[in-house]
MMTF fields as JSON, N, C-alpha, C and O atoms, coordinates in Angstrom:
{
  "mmtfVersion": "1.0.0",
  "mmtfProducer": "UNKNOWN",
  "numBonds": 519,
  "numAtoms": 520,
  "numGroups": 130,
  "numChains": 1,
  "numModels": 1,
  "chainsPerModel": [1],
  "groupsPerChain": [130],
  "chainIdList": ["A"],
  "bondAtomList": [4, 2, 8, 6, 12, 10, 16, 14, 20, 18, 24, 22, 28, 26, 32, 30, 36, 34, 40, 38, 44, 42, 48, 46, 52, 50, 56, 54, 60, 58, 64, 62, 68, 66, 72, 70, 76, 74, 80, 78, 84, 82, 88, 86, 92, 90, 96, 94, 100, 98, 104, 102, 108, 106, 112, 110, 116, 114, 120, 118, 124, 122, 128, 126, 132, 130, 136, 134, 140, 138, 144, 142, 148, 146, 152, 150, 156, 154, 160, 158, 164, 162, 168, 166, 172, 170, 176, 174, 180, 178, 184, 182, 188, 186, 192, 190, 196, 194, 200, 198, 204, 202, 208, 206, 212, 210, 216, 214, 220, 218, 224, 222, 228, 226, 232, 230, 236, 234, 240, 238, 244, 242, 248, 246, 252, 250, 256, 254, 260, 258, 264, 262, 268, 266, 272, 270, 276, 274, 280, 278, 284, 282, 288, 286, 292, 290, 296, 294, 300, 298, 304, 302, 308, 306, 312, 310, 316, 314, 320, 318, 324, 322, 328, 326, 332, 330, 336, 334, 340, 338, 344, 342, 348, 346, 352, 350, 356, 354, 360, 358, 364, 362, 368, 366, 372, 370, 376, 374, 380, 378, 384, 382, 388, 386, 392, 390, 396, 394, 400, 398, 404, 402, 408, 406, 412, 410, 416, 414, 420, 418, 424, 422, 428, 426, 432, 430, 436, 434, 440, 438, 444, 442, 448, 446, 452, 450, 456, 454, 460, 458, 464, 462, 468, 466, 472, 470, 476, 474, 480, 478, 484, 482, 488, 486, 492, 490, 496, 494, 500, 498, 504, 502, 508, 506, 512, 510, 516, 514],
  "bondOrderList": [1, 1, 1, 1, 1, 1, 1, 1, 1, 1, 1, 1, 1, 1, 1, 1, 1, 1, 1, 1, 1, 1, 1, 1, 1, 1, 1, 1, 1, 1, 1, 1, 1, 1, 1, 1, 1, 1, 1, 1, 1, 1, 1, 1, 1, 1, 1, 1, 1, 1, 1, 1, 1, 1, 1, 1, 1, 1, 1, 1, 1, 1, 1, 1, 1, 1, 1, 1, 1, 1, 1, 1, 1, 1, 1, 1, 1, 1, 1, 1, 1, 1, 1, 1, 1, 1, 1, 1, 1, 1, 1, 1, 1, 1, 1, 1, 1, 1, 1, 1, 1, 1, 1, 1, 1, 1, 1, 1, 1, 1, 1, 1, 1, 1, 1, 1, 1, 1, 1, 1, 1, 1, 1, 1, 1, 1, 1, 1, 1],
  "groupList": [{"groupName": "UNK", "atomNameList": ["N", "CA", "C", "O"], "elementList": ["N", "C", "C", "O"], "formalChargeList": [0, 0, 0, 0], "bondAtomList": [1, 0, 2, 1, 3, 2], "bondOrderList": [1, 1, 2], "singleLetterCode": "X", "chemCompType": "L-PEPTIDE LINKING"}],
  "groupTypeList": [0, 0, 0, 0, 0, 0, 0, 0, 0, 0, 0, 0, 0, 0, 0, 0, 0, 0, 0, 0, 0, 0, 0, 0, 0, 0, 0, 0, 0, 0, 0, 0, 0, 0, 0, 0, 0, 0, 0, 0, 0, 0, 0, 0, 0, 0, 0, 0, 0, 0, 0, 0, 0, 0, 0, 0, 0, 0, 0, 0, 0, 0, 0, 0, 0, 0, 0, 0, 0, 0, 0, 0, 0, 0, 0, 0, 0, 0, 0, 0, 0, 0, 0, 0, 0, 0, 0, 0, 0, 0, 0, 0, 0, 0, 0, 0, 0, 0, 0, 0, 0, 0, 0, 0, 0, 0, 0, 0, 0, 0, 0, 0, 0, 0, 0, 0, 0, 0, 0, 0, 0, 0, 0, 0, 0, 0, 0, 0, 0, 0],
  "groupIdList": [1, 2, 3, 4, 5, 6, 7, 8, 9, 10, 11, 12, 13, 14, 15, 16, 17, 18, 19, 20, 21, 22, 23, 24, 25, 26, 27, 28, 29, 30, 31, 32, 33, 34, 35, 36, 37, 38, 39, 40, 41, 42, 43, 44, 45, 46, 47, 48, 49, 50, 51, 52, 53, 54, 55, 56, 57, 58, 59, 60, 61, 62, 63, 64, 65, 66, 67, 68, 69, 70, 71, 72, 73, 74, 75, 76, 77, 78, 79, 80, 81, 82, 83, 84, 85, 86, 87, 88, 89, 90, 91, 92, 93, 94, 95, 96, 97, 98, 99, 100, 101, 102, 103, 104, 105, 106, 107, 108, 109, 110, 111, 112, 113, 114, 115, 116, 117, 118, 119, 120, 121, 122, 123, 124, 125, 126, 127, 128, 129, 130],
  "secStructList": [7, 7, 1, 1, 1, 1, 6, 2, 2, 2, 2, 6, 6, 7, 7, 6, 6, 5, 7, 7, 7, 7, 7, 3, 3, 3, 6, 6, 6, 6, 3, 3, 3, 3, 3, 3, 3, 3, 3, 6, 6, 3, 3, 3, 3, 3, 3, 3, 7, 1, 7, 1, 3, 3, 7, 7, 3, 3, 1, 6, 6, 6, 1, 7, 1, 7, 7, 6, 6, 6, 7, 7, 4, 4, 4, 7, 7, 7, 7, 5, 7, 7, 7, 3, 3, 3, 3, 7, 1, 1, 1, 1, 1, 1, 3, 3, 3, 3, 7, 7, 7, 6, 6, 3, 3, 7, 7, 3, 3, 7, 1, 7, 7, 7, 5, 7, 7, 3, 3, 4, 4, 4, 7, 7, 7, 1, 1, 6, 6, 7],
  "xCoordList": [-1.722, -2.801, -2.675, -1.637, -3.467, -3.472, -4.619, -4.91, -4.947, -6.508, -6.719, -7.225, -5.811, -6.041, -5.154, -5.071, -4.791, -4.572, -5.255, -4.486, -6.514, -7.703, -8.304, -7.757, -9.681, -9.936, -9.843, -10.937, -8.863, -8.353, -8.585, -9.411, -7.912, -9.532, -10.267, -10.544, -10.642, -12.433, -12.592, -12.485, -12.749, -12.88, -13.321, -14.238, -11.765, -11.353, -12.615, -12.955, -13.666, -14.618, -16.347, -17.438, -16.25, -16.509, -17.809, -18.509, -17.946, -19.403, -21.078, -22.197, -20.278, -21.94, -22.168, -21.819, -23.462, -25.077, -25.028, -25.794, -23.626, -23.918, -24.837, -25.191, -25.279, -26.396, -25.615, -25.176, -25.323, -24.601, -25.436, -26.602, -24.448, -25.365, -25.514, -26.217, -24.525, -24.826, -23.928, -23.171, -24.491, -23.56, -24.109, -25.128, -22.34, -21.865, -20.995, -19.856, -21.777, -20.66, -19.77, -20.505, -18.298, -18.011, -17.261, -16.718, -17.352, -16.518, -17.294, -17.936, -18.099, -18.773, -18.891, -18.42, -19.372, -18.289, -17.471, -17.562, -16.437, -15.158, -15.26, -14.988, -15.453, -15.224, -16.474, -17.122, -16.76, -17.687, -17.667, -17.445, -17.958, -18.262, -18.899, -20.05, -18.484, -19.7, -19.212, -18.353, -20.594, -20.278, -20.876, -21.97, -19.569, -20.663, -20.416, -19.632, -21.466, -21.83, -20.647, -20.385, -19.684, -18.82, -18.981, -18.277, -19.764, -19.775, -19.895, -19.519, -20.578, -22.218, -21.001, -21.422, -18.866, -17.972, -18.101, -18.139, -18.149, -16.969, -18.041, -18.853, -17.478, -18.452, -16.805, -15.81, -16.81, -16.489, -16.766, -17.847, -15.332, -15.595, -14.718, -13.533, -15.401, -15.181, -14.809, -15.825, -13.972, -13.913, -13.191, -12.015, -14.003, -14.034, -13.046, -13.727, -12.418, -11.64, -10.705, -9.862, -11.35, -10.812, -11.855, -11.406, -13.02, -14.611, -14.237, -14.245, -13.848, -14.574, -16.373, -17.131, -17.025, -18.604, -19.037, -18.737, -19.857, -21.02, -22.743, -23.542, -22.686, -24.247, -24.471, -23.592, -26.094, -27.282, -28.38, -29.259, -28.826, -30.019, -30.448, -29.543, -31.775, -32.194, -33.487, -33.821, -34.539, -35.211, -36.815, -37.844, -36.679, -37.735, -38.292, -39.113, -38.257, -39.719, -40.38, -40.943, -40.244, -41.507, -41.693, -42.661, -40.591, -40.729, -42.297, -42.489, -43.258, -43.941, -43.67, -42.924, -44.612, -44.668, -43.77, -43.228, -43.061, -42.031, -40.441, -39.726, -40.01, -39.048, -37.392, -37.409, -36.002, -35.609, -34.896, -34.819, -34.672, -34.656, -35.558, -34.748, -36.791, -37.318, -37.046, -37.271, -36.598, -35.94, -35.077, -34.846, -34.537, -34.115, -33.501, -34.081, -32.041, -30.656, -31.29, -31.18, -32.16, -32.696, -33.7, -34.211, -33.991, -35.494, -34.558, -35.087, -32.927, -32.658, -33.183, -34.307, -31.95, -32.768, -31.839, -31.914, -30.574, -29.075, -28.289, -28.329, -27.648, -27.051, -25.719, -25.979, -23.951, -23.858, -23.698, -23.098, -23.983, -24.2, -22.496, -21.815, -22.386, -20.513, -20.626, -21.428, -19.182, -17.997, -16.847, -15.938, -17.492, -16.127, -15.3, -15.775, -13.685, -13.328, -12.056, -11.252, -12.412, -11.983, -10.895, -10.822, -10.071, -9.194, -10.6, -11.569, -10.549, -11.269, -10.435, -9.35, -11.768, -11.35, -10.647, -9.419, -11.194, -10.941, -9.378, -8.542, -9.169, -7.867, -8.024, -9.194, -6.713, -6.535, -5.228, -4.361, -5.405, -5.194, -6.475, -6.238, -7.882, -8.755, -8.76, -8.118, -10.51, -10.866, -12.292, -12.701, -13.087, -13.845, -14.651, -14.473, -16.241, -16.015, -18.047, -18.897, -18.199, -19.44, -19.928, -19.218, -21.297, -22.016, -23.069, -22.816, -23.979, -24.412, -24.758, -23.95, -25.576, -26.417, -27.45, -28.393, -27.727, -29.357, -30.349, -30.903, -30.566, -31.609, -31.002, -31.619, -30.091, -29.796, -28.288, -27.318, -28.37, -26.411, -26.119, -26.9, -25.041, -23.996, -23.143, -23.585, -22.292, -20.986, -20.224, -20.515, -18.934, -17.729, -17.155, -16.892, -16.415, -15.094, -14.491, -14.598, -13.324, -12.582, -10.74, -10.162, -10.546, -9.09, -8.255, -7.123, -9.16, -8.234, -9.673, -10.643, -9.418, -9.877, -9.201, -7.987, -9.629, -9.256, -10.415, -11.556, -9.668, -11.296, -9.869, -8.64, -11.395, -10.63, -11.413, -12.117, -11.021, -12.719, -12.41, -11.235, -13.691, -12.919, -14.219, -15.094, -14.32, -14.974, -17.07, -17.285, -17.919, -18.714, -18.764, -18.836, -18.755, -18.263, -18.014, -18.607, -17.259, -15.831, -16.903, -16.859, -18.409, -19.113, -20.674, -21.059, -21.192, -22.387, -23.253, -22.687, -24.727, -24.969, -27.073, -27.591, -27.408, -28.725, -29.987, -31.125, -29.584, -30.615, -30.617, -30.969, -30.281, -29.118, -29.821, -30.113, -30.375, -31.11, -32.719, -33.346, -32.913, -34.475, -35.163, -36.375],
  "yCoordList": [-6.125, -5.626, -4.524, -4.571, -3.597, -2.489, -1.823, -1.197, -2.855, -2.759, -1.578, -1.544, 0.168, 0.996, 1.621, 2.84, 1.389, 2.376, 1.628, 1.58, 1.206, 0.316, 1.83, 2.92, 1.58, 2.242, 3.99, 4.528, 4.712, 5.855, 6.073, 6.88, 5.408, 5.138, 5.285, 5.662, 4.428, 4.187, 5.347, 5.946, 6.312, 7.378, 8.803, 9.607, 8.359, 9.545, 10.052, 11.102, 8.782, 8.976, 9.713, 9.404, 10.425, 10.885, 10.044, 10.701, 8.936, 8.762, 8.459, 7.948, 9.076, 9.224, 9.567, 10.117, 9.219, 10.107, 10.567, 11.303, 9.753, 9.837, 9.068, 8.201, 9.054, 7.977, 7.064, 7.652, 5.486, 4.599, 4.606, 4.642, 4.565, 4.463, 3.747, 3.748, 2.209, 0.92, -0.231, -0.148, -1.064, -2.018, -3.158, -3.696, -3.05, -4.294, -6.189, -6.279, -7.262, -7.656, -8.44, -8.845, -8.669, -9.315, -10.644, -10.922, -11.31, -12.514, -13.065, -12.47, -14.307, -15.185, -14.474, -15.268, -13.378, -13.095, -12.257, -11.446, -12.763, -12.622, -11.192, -11.211, -10.124, -8.755, -8.36, -8.541, -7.889, -6.562, -4.695, -4.433, -3.725, -2.613, -2.088, -2.52, -0.761, -0.56, 1.018, 1.674, 1.406, 2.935, 4.536, 4.905, 5.176, 6.63, 7.268, 7.141, 8.563, 9.915, 10.378, 10.054, 11.505, 12.435, 13.327, 14.226, 14.039, 15.753, 14.894, 13.824, 15.911, 15.865, 14.778, 13.987, 15.355, 14.755, 13.128, 12.221, 13.349, 12.335, 10.502, 10.563, 9.603, 8.693, 8.519, 8.961, 7.942, 6.163, 5.339, 4.876, 4.579, 3.134, 2.381, 2.554, 1.834, 0.692, -0.611, -1.228, -1.474, -2.909, -4.064, -3.971, -4.92, -5.456, -7.418, -7.574, -7.977, -8.392, -9.515, -9.578, -10.571, -12.07, -12.352, -13.254, -11.915, -12.445, -13.612, -14.479, -13.975, -15.85, -15.792, -16.387, -15.079, -14.765, -13.582, -12.807, -13.377, -11.81, -12.425, -13.262, -11.373, -11.728, -10.734, -10.047, -10.153, -9.456, -8.949, -9.81, -7.675, -8.352, -6.914, -6.082, -6.593, -5.824, -6.097, -7.072, -4.02, -3.632, -4.185, -3.764, -5.653, -6.174, -6.706, -7.492, -6.673, -7.625, -7.318, -8.047, -5.474, -4.53, -3.084, -2.334, -2.864, -1.987, -1.489, -0.405, -3.113, -2.969, -3.679, -4.658, -2.935, -3.265, -3.274, -4.181, -1.582, -1.04, -1.274, -1.175, -1.447, -2.334, -1.677, -0.69, -2.01, -0.936, -0.87, -0.001, -1.492, -1.157, -0.445, 0.092, -0.013, 0.576, 2.359, 3.219, 2.689, 3.927, 4.36, 3.825, 5.955, 6.33, 7.399, 8.07, 7.147, 7.36, 8.139, 7.477, 9.691, 10.912, 9.313, 9.843, 8.18, 7.638, 6.524, 5.77, 6.432, 4.754, 4.86, 4.457, 5.691, 5.646, 4.828, 4.602, 4.51, 3.796, 5.15, 6.248, 4.781, 5.991, 5.425, 4.795, 5.816, 5.662, 5.75, 6.788, 5.063, 4.531, 4.558, 5.405, 3.317, 2.601, 1.287, 0.556, 1.776, 1.134, 0.077, 0.386, -0.768, -1.461, -2.746, -3.46, -2.895, -4.06, -4.459, -3.901, -5.835, -6.318, -7.155, -7.248, -7.754, -9.597, -10.375, -10.003, -11.505, -12.447, -13.291, -13.132, -14.288, -14.388, -15.863, -15.928, -16.621, -17.975, -17.938, -18.75, -17.322, -16.901, -15.932, -15.565, -14.859, -13.667, -13.157, -12.376, -14.064, -13.246, -12.766, -11.927, -13.138, -12.525, -11.139, -10.766, -10.18, -9.216, -9.688, -10.695, -9.039, -8.714, -7.375, -6.478, -7.635, -6.56, -6.234, -7.024, -4.837, -5.058, -3.66, -2.841, -3.045, -2.184, -1.49, -1.642, -0.896, -0.101, 0.525, 1.179, 0.287, 1.253, 1.718, 1.387, 1.927, 3.029, 1.436, 0.988, 0.625, 0.398, -1.369, -2.035, -1.698, -2.52, -2.748, -1.994, -3.807, -4.327, -5.342, -5.741, -5.845, -6.269, -7.517, -7.246, -8.44, -8.878, -9.779, -10.732, -8.563, -9.614, -9.948, -9.186, -11.257, -11.658, -11.934, -12.972, -10.649, -10.951, -10.579, -10.377, -10.613, -10.641, -9.374, -9.274, -7.887, -6.405, -5.871, -6.458, -4.541, -3.776, -2.791, -2.973, -1.949, -0.936, 0.025, -0.156, 1.456, 2.887, 3.861, 3.93, 4.643, 4.921, 6.12, 5.797, 7.249, 7.843, 7.998, 8.154, 8.064, 7.487, 8.499, 8.651, 9.13, 9.759, 9.271, 8.345, 9.906, 9.532, 8.816, 7.613, 9.08, 9.358, 7.785, 7.161, 6.854, 6.037, 5.261, 4.345, 5.404, 4.492, 4.149, 4.599, 3.26, 3.131, 2.76, 2.116, 2.888, 2.293, 2.122, 2.562, 1.242, 0.87, 1.724, 1.337, 2.652, 3.993, 5.107, 5.303, 5.208, 6.087, 6.133, 5.02, 7.035, 7.25, 6.939, 6.627, 7.127, 5.824, 6.775, 6.65],
  "zCoordList": [-30.912, -30.643, -29.619, -28.959, -29.363, -27.53, -28.823, -29.842, -27.346, -26.804, -27.705, -28.827, -26.359, -25.691, -27.137, -26.989, -27.847, -28.816, -30.596, -31.556, -30.693, -31.106, -30.348, -30.519, -29.396, -28.921, -28.661, -28.491, -28.629, -29.472, -30.976, -31.403, -31.645, -32.999, -33.958, -35.097, -32.19, -32.651, -31.784, -32.854, -30.854, -30.366, -31.679, -31.846, -32.489, -33.565, -33.458, -32.914, -34.324, -35.133, -34.298, -34.777, -33.363, -32.326, -33.295, -34.066, -33.167, -33.018, -31.65, -31.606, -30.974, -30.76, -30.236, -29.192, -31.199, -31.392, -32.899, -33.52, -33.382, -35.176, -35.66, -34.862, -36.508, -37.241, -38.238, -39.226, -38.129, -38.238, -40.008, -40.401, -40.491, -42.625, -43.149, -44.159, -42.389, -42.789, -41.556, -40.588, -42.226, -41.688, -42.96, -43.395, -43.215, -44.487, -44.072, -43.615, -44.345, -44.28, -45.628, -46.529, -45.811, -47.072, -46.697, -45.627, -47.713, -46.852, -46.944, -47.81, -46.538, -46.262, -44.121, -43.308, -43.65, -42.61, -41.969, -41.048, -42.878, -42.618, -42.285, -41.084, -42.556, -42.008, -42.236, -43.267, -41.393, -41.267, -40.494, -39.311, -41.567, -42.236, -41.346, -41.298, -40.043, -39.819, -39.889, -39.299, -41.327, -41.643, -40.942, -40.515, -41.092, -39.537, -40.296, -41.236, -39.805, -39.962, -39.178, -38.02, -40.272, -39.738, -40.626, -40.166, -42.356, -42.584, -43.915, -44.395, -44.187, -45.471, -46.869, -47.713, -46.496, -47.705, -47.76, -48.591, -46.247, -45.367, -43.899, -42.976, -44.427, -43.097, -42.487, -43.061, -41.489, -40.843, -40.816, -40.45, -41.431, -42.147, -40.547, -40.261, -40.006, -39.247, -39.552, -39.233, -39.984, -40.469, -39.147, -38.794, -38.667, -37.952, -39.261, -40.275, -39.217, -39.749, -39.193, -38.299, -40.332, -39.989, -38.807, -38.101, -38.378, -37.618, -37.222, -38.096, -35.985, -36.204, -35.706, -36.472, -34.438, -34.479, -34.326, -33.418, -35.332, -35.279, -34.723, -35.143, -33.474, -33.653, -33.985, -34.505, -33.758, -33.489, -33.244, -33.202, -33.013, -31.79, -32.954, -33.025, -33.857, -34.431, -33.58, -32.907, -34.037, -33.558, -33.933, -33.404, -35.404, -35.938, -35.137, -35.61, -33.839, -33.355, -32.33, -31.513, -32.433, -32.072, -33.099, -32.975, -34.11, -34.604, -36.049, -36.599, -36.23, -36.733, -37.992, -38.006, -39.735, -41.175, -41.525, -42.156, -41.014, -42.408, -42.796, -41.799, -43.531, -43.952, -44.108, -44.844, -43.582, -43.573, -45.059, -45.928, -44.993, -47.076, -47.883, -48.638, -48.303, -47.723, -47.301, -48.153, -46.044, -45.81, -47.022, -48.106, -46.236, -46.718, -45.365, -44.512, -45.689, -44.468, -43.419, -42.387, -43.088, -42.771, -41.852, -40.866, -41.847, -41.442, -40.672, -39.857, -41.0, -40.002, -38.689, -38.39, -37.464, -36.705, -35.332, -34.124, -37.062, -35.865, -35.464, -36.019, -34.462, -33.547, -32.498, -31.473, -33.007, -32.002, -30.84, -30.562, -29.872, -28.722, -27.881, -27.303, -28.188, -26.902, -28.647, -29.229, -28.733, -28.962, -27.098, -26.328, -27.26, -26.088, -26.81, -27.694, -26.111, -26.48, -25.48, -24.733, -25.969, -24.942, -25.53, -26.755, -24.778, -25.194, -25.15, -24.489, -25.958, -26.057, -24.465, -23.906, -24.189, -22.983, -23.545, -23.611, -23.803, -24.949, -25.636, -25.24, -26.287, -27.75, -27.26, -27.159, -26.605, -26.601, -27.347, -26.957, -28.917, -30.033, -30.769, -31.638, -30.602, -30.472, -29.562, -28.58, -30.934, -29.434, -29.115, -29.693, -28.239, -27.892, -27.663, -26.839, -29.34, -28.836, -29.075, -29.488, -28.629, -28.5, -28.619, -28.036, -29.427, -29.933, -29.302, -28.107, -29.381, -28.724, -30.446, -31.106, -30.715, -32.433, -31.308, -32.027, -30.811, -30.014, -30.364, -29.36, -31.689, -32.37, -32.923, -33.754, -32.439, -32.981, -32.151, -32.234, -31.461, -30.71, -31.471, -32.336, -31.26, -32.169, -30.552, -29.436, -30.614, -30.43, -31.998, -32.721, -31.854, -32.75, -32.222, -31.292, -32.203, -32.255, -33.059, -33.713, -33.281, -34.643, -34.127, -33.059, -34.851, -34.569, -34.768, -34.294, -35.869, -35.991, -36.498, -36.979, -36.199, -36.225, -37.22, -37.316, -37.859, -39.035, -39.077, -39.504, -38.35, -38.891, -39.742, -39.725, -40.612, -41.624, -43.006, -43.962, -42.667, -43.863, -44.455, -44.79, -45.128, -46.731, -47.117, -46.264, -48.312, -48.946, -49.534, -50.316, -49.087, -49.209, -50.411, -50.16, -51.753, -53.52, -53.294, -54.174, -52.309, -52.392, -52.415, -53.237, -51.377, -50.89, -51.911, -52.989, -51.053, -51.856, -50.99, -50.107, -50.759, -49.168, -50.32, -51.346, -49.19, -50.085, -49.594, -49.329, -49.566, -48.313, -50.495, -51.658, -49.947, -51.975, -52.728, -53.166, -53.226, -54.512, -54.909, -55.921, -53.936, -53.66, -53.609, -53.436]
}
């Protein structure tokens, strides 16, 4: 697990100030996926794999009465600000990742990260077709 290579893969997405289309978890939290705007046909999927711990904070304490589930893509307000990775202090076979997605922050402890460019046709987001 080469942190420098993982950081370069993530930086290739040019996530800074790009829209975050969705955050999804699978397999009882074992995998966390972040979907980032790329162009009209594709998006980036950053997957945090074999997750030990996932913490997050959202804007729910100050956003008012509206619900995120009722929003469309352009209304969401989640934008990539910073993603940092370091070795976990207790177990160095894990990564400690911090994500700043403007109105959401996350801390994820996982074993690996993958980055892939995917077709928008191959993914479904909650805000589509509303």
